[in-house]
Z-matrix of the N, CA and C atoms (Angstrom, degrees):
N
C 1 1.440
C 2 1.520 1 109.75
N 3 1.320 2 116.31 1 136.99
C 4 1.457 3 122.45 2 178.46
C 5 1.505 4 107.69 3 -116.58
N 6 1.319 5 117.76 4 105.05
C 7 1.469 6 119.05 5 179.48
C 8 1.515 7 110.64 6 -59.50
N 9 1.304 8 114.84 7 132.97
C 10 1.450 9 122.15 8 -178.90
C 11 1.511 10 109.63 9 -122.45
N 12 1.328 11 116.68 10 143.62
C 13 1.453 12 120.90 11 179.70
C 14 1.516 13 110.00 12 -137.51
N 15 1.333 14 115.65 13 117.85
C 16 1.457 15 121.56 14 177.64
C 17 1.525 16 110.26 15 -89.01
N 18 1.323 17 115.14 16 153.31
C 19 1.466 18 121.85 17 174.00
C 20 1.514 19 108.68 18 -154.30
N 21 1.327 20 115.90 19 166.98
C 22 1.452 21 121.04 20 174.62
C 23 1.510 22 115.56 21 103.97
N 24 1.320 23 117.82 22 -5.06
C 25 1.452 24 119.85 23 178.19
C 26 1.524 25 111.38 24 -68.18
N 27 1.321 26 115.60 25 169.31
C 28 1.455 27 120.39 26 179.21
C 29 1.509 28 111.03 27 168.49
N 30 1.314 29 114.67 28 -166.59
C 31 1.455 30 121.56 29 -179.82
C 32 1.520 31 109.42 30 -111.48
N 33 1.318 32 116.16 31 131.02
C 34 1.468 33 121.97 32 178.97
C 35 1.510 34 109.08 33 -138.96
N 36 1.320 35 115.30 34 162.80
C 37 1.456 36 119.88 35 175.03
C 38 1.520 37 109.64 36 -87.14
N 39 1.314 38 114.30 37 157.93
C 40 1.456 39 120.76 38 177.76
C 41 1.533 40 110.11 39 -52.62
N 42 1.327 41 115.55 40 134.92
C 43 1.454 42 120.69 41 -177.14
C 44 1.505 43 114.01 42 92.96
N 45 1.317 44 117.16 43 -9.47
C 46 1.456 45 121.96 44 -178.60
C 47 1.516 46 112.97 45 -80.90
N 48 1.330 47 114.45 46 -176.49
C 49 1.459 48 121.64 47 -176.68
C 50 1.526 49 110.74 48 -133.37
N 51 1.309 50 115.12 49 153.49
C 52 1.455 51 123.00 50 173.08
C 53 1.519 52 108.16 51 -146.38
N 54 1.325 53 115.12 52 154.50
C 55 1.459 54 119.94 53 171.54
C 56 1.517 55 109.10 54 -123.26
N 57 1.310 56 115.66 55 121.46
C 58 1.456 57 121.90 56 176.69
C 59 1.524 58 109.11 57 -95.97
N 60 1.307 59 115.44 58 145.87
C 61 1.454 60 121.97 59 175.73
C 62 1.514 61 109.31 60 -122.96
N 63 1.321 62 115.39 61 150.54
C 64 1.458 63 121.03 62 174.73
C 65 1.520 64 107.20 63 -138.85
N 66 1.312 65 115.84 64 115.06
C 67 1.455 66 121.67 65 -178.15
C 68 1.517 67 110.22 66 -109.32
N 69 1.318 68 114.89 67 137.02
C 70 1.458 69 121.20 68 174.66
C 71 1.522 70 108.57 69 -100.62
N 72 1.302 71 115.72 70 142.13
C 73 1.461 72 119.46 71 179.66
C 74 1.516 73 110.57 72 -125.21
N 75 1.316 74 115.12 73 144.11
C 76 1.449 75 120.27 74 174.51
C 77 1.512 76 114.78 75 85.65
N 78 1.335 77 116.72 76 -3.31
C 79 1.464 78 118.67 77 -177.67
C 80 1.515 79 108.53 78 -161.40
N 81 1.319 80 116.14 79 147.29
C 82 1.446 81 121.80 80 175.64
C 83 1.516 82 108.50 81 -81.46
N 84 1.345 83 116.41 82 106.71
C 85 1.449 84 117.94 83 -176.62
C 86 1.523 85 112.80 84 -99.01
N 87 1.343 86 115.82 85 13.34
C 88 1.464 87 118.34 86 -179.74
C 89 1.527 88 112.79 87 -65.44
N 90 1.325 89 117.71 88 -18.60
C 91 1.462 90 121.17 89 178.60
C 92 1.518 91 112.79 90 -97.42
N 93 1.327 92 116.60 91 9.52
C 94 1.455 93 121.90 92 174.13
C 95 1.528 94 109.54 93 -97.10
N 96 1.302 95 115.11 94 161.97
C 97 1.461 96 120.59 95 166.32
C 98 1.521 97 106.81 96 -79.48
N 99 1.311 98 116.34 97 134.87
C 100 1.463 99 122.20 98 -178.75
C 101 1.519 100 109.92 99 -127.22
N 102 1.313 101 114.77 100 147.34
C 103 1.465 102 118.81 101 -175.45
C 104 1.515 103 110.62 102 -153.51
N 105 1.317 104 114.13 103 162.00
C 106 1.458 105 122.14 104 172.07
C 107 1.524 106 108.60 105 -115.24
N 108 1.316 107 115.00 106 137.17
C 109 1.452 108 123.43 107 175.86
C 110 1.525 109 107.63 108 -127.18
N 111 1.310 110 115.00 109 164.63
C 112 1.467 111 118.77 110 172.86
C 113 1.524 112 108.78 111 -143.72
N 114 1.328 113 114.81 112 156.58
C 115 1.455 114 119.35 113 -177.88
C 116 1.516 115 110.89 114 -147.93
N 117 1.305 116 114.27 115 133.48
C 118 1.461 117 123.06 116 173.21
C 119 1.523 118 106.92 117 -103.65
N 120 1.317 119 118.79 118 137.89
C 121 1.477 120 119.84 119 179.62
C 122 1.520 121 111.64 120 -51.44
N 123 1.324 122 115.11 121 132.85
C 124 1.455 123 120.39 122 179.68
C 125 1.508 124 114.76 123 85.74
N 126 1.331 125 116.29 124 -0.52
C 127 1.461 126 120.82 125 179.74
C 128 1.523 127 110.02 126 -123.24
N 129 1.330 128 115.23 127 159.79
C 130 1.459 129 119.79 128 176.95
C 131 1.525 130 110.32 129 -69.74
N 132 1.338 131 114.07 130 153.29
C 133 1.447 132 119.25 131 175.85
C 134 1.531 133 109.18 132 -68.46
N 135 1.324 134 116.12 133 134.75
C 136 1.463 135 122.23 134 -176.13
C 137 1.525 136 109.65 135 -109.70
N 138 1.303 137 117.20 136 126.06
C 139 1.458 138 121.59 137 173.41
C 140 1.509 139 109.09 138 -77.93
N 141 1.335 140 117.80 139 127.59
C 142 1.456 141 118.89 140 -175.40
C 143 1.518 142 113.37 141 -117.69
N 144 1.345 143 119.05 142 -24.60
C 145 1.460 144 119.86 143 -179.76
C 146 1.520 145 109.89 144 -159.07
N 147 1.320 146 115.34 145 141.73
C 148 1.462 147 121.06 146 176.34
C 149 1.512 148 110.31 147 -134.76
N 150 1.330 149 116.20 148 153.04
C 151 1.457 150 120.45 149 -178.94
C 152 1.520 151 109.51 150 -137.39
N 153 1.337 152 115.41 151 139.92
C 154 1.457 153 120.89 152 178.60
C 155 1.522 154 109.05 153 -97.46
N 156 1.311 155 115.78 154 173.02
C 157 1.462 156 119.81 155 -173.86
C 158 1.522 157 112.22 156 -65.11
N 159 1.338 158 116.74 157 -23.57
C 160 1.469 159 119.35 158 178.84
C 161 1.521 160 112.43 159 -88.71
N 162 1.327 161 116.44 160 3.72
C 163 1.458 162 120.77 161 179.04
C 164 1.511 163 115.08 162 91.52
N 165 1.328 164 118.14 163 -3.41
C 166 1.463 165 119.80 164 177.42
C 167 1.523 166 109.02 165 -68.35
N 168 1.321 167 115.48 166 146.35
C 169 1.457 168 120.50 167 -172.55
C 170 1.511 169 111.94 168 -130.70
N 171 1.302 170 115.47 169 161.98
C 172 1.457 171 122.87 170 173.53
C 173 1.522 172 107.74 171 -143.33
N 174 1.328 173 116.13 172 151.03
C 175 1.456 174 121.15 173 -174.26
C 176 1.523 175 111.20 174 -135.99
N 177 1.320 176 114.51 175 151.69
C 178 1.450 177 119.99 176 169.52
C 179 1.523 178 109.04 177 -70.15
N 180 1.305 179 115.98 178 151.08
C 181 1.464 180 120.25 179 -179.57
C 182 1.523 181 111.51 180 -59.20
N 183 1.326 182 116.49 181 -31.03
C 184 1.463 183 120.53 182 -175.77
C 185 1.524 184 112.70 183 -66.85
N 186 1.338 185 117.93 184 -18.91
C 187 1.463 186 120.26 185 -177.11
C 188 1.526 187 112.71 186 -123.35
N 189 1.303 188 117.05 187 -5.42
C 190 1.465 189 121.07 188 -176.50
C 191 1.521 190 110.37 189 -58.55
N 192 1.323 191 115.11 190 132.88
C 193 1.454 192 120.25 191 -179.12
C 194 1.514 193 114.19 192 87.85
N 195 1.330 194 117.34 193 -13.34
C 196 1.471 195 121.22 194 179.85
C 197 1.529 196 112.24 195 -115.08
N 198 1.317 197 116.52 196 -31.56
C 199 1.462 198 121.67 197 -177.72
C 200 1.525 199 109.41 198 -111.27
N 201 1.329 200 115.61 199 145.41
C 202 1.464 201 121.55 200 177.17
C 203 1.515 202 109.54 201 -133.86
N 204 1.330 203 115.58 202 124.79
C 205 1.463 204 121.07 203 176.77
C 206 1.517 205 109.26 204 -99.64
N 207 1.328 206 116.63 205 137.62
C 208 1.454 207 120.55 206 179.65
C 209 1.523 208 109.41 207 -144.33
N 210 1.328 209 115.51 208 172.24
C 211 1.459 210 120.18 209 -178.42
C 212 1.517 211 110.97 210 -134.58
N 213 1.300 212 115.88 211 149.85
C 214 1.454 213 123.04 212 170.89
C 215 1.521 214 105.59 213 -129.95
N 216 1.319 215 116.00 214 94.55
C 217 1.462 216 119.81 215 -173.89
C 218 1.532 217 111.91 216 -67.81
N 219 1.316 218 116.78 217 -28.71
C 220 1.459 219 119.70 218 178.50
C 221 1.523 220 110.81 219 -63.36
N 222 1.336 221 115.69 220 -30.43
C 223 1.463 222 120.52 221 179.31
C 224 1.523 223 112.35 222 -102.37
N 225 1.353 224 115.94 223 3.14
C 226 1.478 225 119.83 224 178.52
C 227 1.524 226 111.29 225 56.22
N 228 1.325 227 115.31 226 41.35
C 229 1.458 228 121.39 227 -171.84
C 230 1.523 229 110.53 228 -135.48
N 231 1.314 230 116.22 229 144.60
C 232 1.458 231 121.85 230 168.68
C 233 1.521 232 107.95 231 -117.52
N 234 1.312 233 115.03 232 157.01
C 235 1.457 234 121.41 233 -176.04
C 236 1.520 235 110.06 234 -128.79
N 237 1.318 236 114.44 235 158.28
C 238 1.453 237 121.08 236 171.08
C 239 1.522 238 106.46 237 -134.39
N 240 1.327 239 114.98 238 106.07
C 241 1.457 240 120.97 239 175.63
C 242 1.515 241 107.91 240 -85.84
N 243 1.327 242 116.50 241 122.98
C 244 1.450 243 121.17 242 -176.74
C 245 1.526 244 108.72 243 -119.16
N 246 1.308 245 116.65 244 125.89
C 247 1.457 246 120.96 245 178.45
C 248 1.521 247 109.08 246 -131.13
N 249 1.322 248 114.41 247 169.57
C 250 1.479 249 120.59 248 -177.69
C 251 1.523 250 110.48 249 49.03
N 252 1.312 251 115.64 250 45.58
C 253 1.463 252 120.14 251 -175.62
C 254 1.518 253 111.48 252 -65.56
N 255 1.322 254 114.18 253 145.53
C 256 1.463 255 122.45 254 -178.72
C 257 1.525 256 109.22 255 -121.36
N 258 1.318 257 118.03 256 157.19
C 259 1.469 258 119.55 257 177.01
C 260 1.526 259 112.73 258 -54.87
N 261 1.304 260 117.52 259 -32.63
C 262 1.472 261 120.28 260 179.66
C 263 1.525 262 113.28 261 -72.29
N 264 1.335 263 117.59 262 -5.79
C 265 1.457 264 120.68 263 173.21
C 266 1.527 265 111.28 264 -83.38
N 267 1.315 266 117.33 265 -6.70
C 268 1.453 267 121.10 266 178.42
C 269 1.525 268 110.48 267 -60.83
N 270 1.326 269 116.12 268 124.57
C 271 1.466 270 121.38 269 -176.07
C 272 1.519 271 109.13 270 -177.95
N 273 1.328 272 115.41 271 171.14
C 274 1.452 273 121.50 272 166.57
C 275 1.525 274 106.47 273 -87.87
N 276 1.311 275 116.26 274 129.29
C 277 1.455 276 121.73 275 -177.96
C 278 1.527 277 109.96 276 -106.10
N 279 1.328 278 114.63 277 133.01
C 280 1.456 279 121.70 278 -177.68
C 281 1.522 280 110.31 279 -124.72
N 282 1.322 281 116.47 280 143.55
C 283 1.454 282 119.30 281 166.15
C 284 1.526 283 107.94 282 -101.53
N 285 1.313 284 114.55 283 156.55
C 286 1.455 285 119.97 284 -176.08
C 287 1.518 286 109.59 285 -149.83
N 288 1.330 287 115.05 286 159.02
C 289 1.454 288 121.18 287 -179.72
C 290 1.525 289 110.14 288 -133.71
N 291 1.331 290 114.47 289 150.26
C 292 1.458 291 121.44 290 176.73
C 293 1.519 292 108.84 291 -139.06
N 294 1.326 293 118.04 292 143.24
C 295 1.467 294 119.81 293 174.48
C 296 1.516 295 109.41 294 -59.86
N 297 1.315 296 115.53 295 139.08
C 298 1.458 297 120.12 296 -176.91
C 299 1.519 298 110.51 297 -93.99
N 300 1.347 299 116.62 298 102.82
C 301 1.471 300 121.02 299 174.42
C 302 1.507 301 111.60 300 -115.68
N 303 1.339 302 115.39 301 -3.58
C 304 1.458 303 122.07 302 174.53
C 305 1.524 304 106.31 303 -155.85
N 306 1.308 305 117.50 304 -175.61
C 307 1.459 306 121.02 305 179.45
C 308 1.526 307 110.97 306 -52.74
N 309 1.329 308 115.63 307 127.61
C 310 1.465 309 119.31 308 178.18
C 311 1.521 310 111.02 309 -62.36
N 312 1.317 311 116.63 310 -34.85
C 313 1.459 312 118.85 311 -179.13
C 314 1.529 313 109.63 312 -66.45
N 315 1.338 314 116.79 313 -36.01
C 316 1.463 315 120.56 314 175.73
C 317 1.524 316 110.42 315 -65.56
N 318 1.341 317 116.74 316 -43.15
C 319 1.461 318 119.93 317 178.27
C 320 1.529 319 110.76 318 -61.08
N 321 1.319 320 115.98 319 -43.83
C 322 1.461 321 119.02 320 -177.74
C 323 1.522 322 110.64 321 -64.07
N 324 1.327 323 115.84 322 -41.67
C 325 1.476 324 119.23 323 -175.66
C 326 1.512 325 112.70 324 -76.25
N 327 1.366 326 117.22 325 -31.22
C 328 1.463 327 119.76 326 -168.05
C 329 1.535 328 115.54 327 -125.90
N 330 1.338 329 118.74 328 -18.48
C 331 1.454 330 120.59 329 -173.33
C 332 1.517 331 110.39 330 -134.64
N 333 1.313 332 116.92 331 55.91
C 334 1.458 333 119.67 332 -172.90
C 335 1.522 334 112.79 333 -67.15
N 336 1.328 335 117.48 334 -18.52
C 337 1.460 336 119.78 335 176.90
C 338 1.524 337 111.72 336 -67.05
N 339 1.335 338 116.92 337 -15.48
C 340 1.460 339 120.42 338 177.07
C 341 1.524 340 111.78 339 -69.52
N 342 1.320 341 117.89 340 -18.59
C 343 1.462 342 121.24 341 178.46
C 344 1.527 343 107.41 342 -80.71
N 345 1.310 344 115.44 343 98.65
C 346 1.460 345 120.82 344 -172.52
C 347 1.524 346 113.45 345 -112.22
N 348 1.332 347 117.89 346 -6.93
C 349 1.449 348 121.37 347 177.47
C 350 1.518 349 108.43 348 -109.10
N 351 1.326 350 115.55 349 125.49
C 352 1.458 351 120.80 350 -172.20
C 353 1.523 352 111.04 351 -130.82
N 354 1.331 353 114.43 352 149.73
C 355 1.443 354 119.76 353 169.05
C 356 1.514 355 110.43 354 -84.88
N 357 1.326 356 116.34 355 -177.18
C 358 1.454 357 121.79 356 -178.11
C 359 1.520 358 112.69 357 -85.45
N 360 1.309 359 117.36 358 -14.94
C 361 1.456 360 120.66 359 177.06
C 362 1.521 361 113.13 360 97.37
N 363 1.322 362 114.61 361 155.35
C 364 1.453 363 121.84 362 174.43
C 365 1.527 364 108.12 363 -137.99
N 366 1.325 365 116.72 364 133.78
C 367 1.464 366 121.51 365 -173.36
C 368 1.518 367 111.00 366 -83.18
N 369 1.312 368 115.46 367 133.78
C 370 1.463 369 122.97 368 172.81
C 371 1.522 370 107.74 369 -119.39
N 372 1.323 371 116.48 370 125.39
C 373 1.459 372 121.74 371 179.48
C 374 1.521 373 108.69 372 -125.83
N 375 1.328 374 115.74 373 123.92
C 376 1.463 375 121.76 374 -179.18
C 377 1.513 376 108.33 375 -115.83
N 378 1.309 377 116.16 376 120.89
C 379 1.456 378 120.62 377 -178.94
C 380 1.526 379 110.10 378 -101.18
N 381 1.321 380 114.86 379 149.47
C 382 1.467 381 120.05 380 -177.91
C 383 1.509 382 111.25 381 -87.07
């Protein structure tokens, strides 16, 4: 298990920006598959961004062009830069990790149940 801790959530107006961080402690998680998910109460958790060990990324259509996922392996941290935020982006945001036995982008797109390590989440609220 790799403890994960998200930060950076908050309340912003529509069109604003936020940067979320997710730090792993006690273990080097740069060789894991890492991803961001979000969830609204009463709805399924939505995968929104994934990153592979080489820094390649993939995004859900709902955030493509507005959100950017990146990594800083020296700090054992991944980020989610969110811009042009919309009220429908309001959700609890979670980072997650999965052991890398194949392409992380493939895992994110097709095997999301492999992401078994989760942070506690950080709330993002976008007002109109």
